[in-house]
N, C-alpha and C positions, 0 to 999 in steps of 0.2 A: 860511181858505184864501184866498190872494191871487188877483188877477185872472189871472195867468199859470197858476197851478195849476188854476184853474177852467176856463180855456180849454183846457189840455192834457187835463183830465179829459173835457170835452165832446167834444173831437176823438177821444180814445180810445174813448169810448162810441159815437160815430157810426161810427168805423172798425169796431168790433166788430159793430155792427148791420148794416153793409154786408157784412161777411164772412159773417154768418148768411144774409143775403138771397142772396148769391152762391152759397152752398152749397145753399140751397133751389132756386135756379134750376138749378143743375147737376143736382141730384137729379131735378127735374121734366123736364129735357131728357133724362136717361137713361130715365125712365119713358115719355116720348113716343117715344123711339127704339124701346123694346121694344114699345110699342103699335103702332107702324108695322110692326114685324116680324110681330106676331101678325095684324094686319089683312092683310098681304100673303100670309101663309102659309095662313090658316085660314078666311077669309071666302069663301063660295061664292055667296051671294045678292048680286047686283050692287047692288040698291037699298039693302040694309043696309050693304054695304061703302062705297058712295058717301057715305051719310050719316055713317058713322063716320070716313071720311077727311076729310070736310068739318070735322067737329069736331076731328079731329087737326090739320089745318092751321091752324085758328083758334087752338088751344092753342099750337102752335109759333110762330105769329106774335106772340101775346101774350108768350110767353117771350122772344122776340127783343127786343121793345119794353122789357120789364123789364130785360133785360141792358144795353141801351143806356142806360136811365135810371140804372142802377147805375154805369155808366161816367161819366156826367155828374156824379153825386153824388160819386164818388170824386175826380174832378178838382176839385170844389169843396172837398172836405175836404183834399186834398193838392195844392194848386196848385203847378205847376212854376214855378221862378223865371223872371222875364221878363228877357230880355237888354236891358239899358239902354244898351249901347254904341251910339253913333251913328256911322254911317259918312258922312262928308262926300263928296259928289260934287264932283269938280273939273272 
């Protein structure tokens, strides 16, 4: 396998792994949403509810951080072309 084929294979592997992570994040976000619904509807004890909401918000924050990291990795894997046209000021 030549260098170009190896590079393409590595890029495809990273793309596939990122897709899997994004799917997992989406699934976890859906679970967090349903968790919030259950907490809102069914929890009567305020101390238990507060503790569970604290955990819920921590989970949601970590999911958001993971989604941002995936976005950064995606930009590294698939960089956008840089505009190399220079505009001269007169």
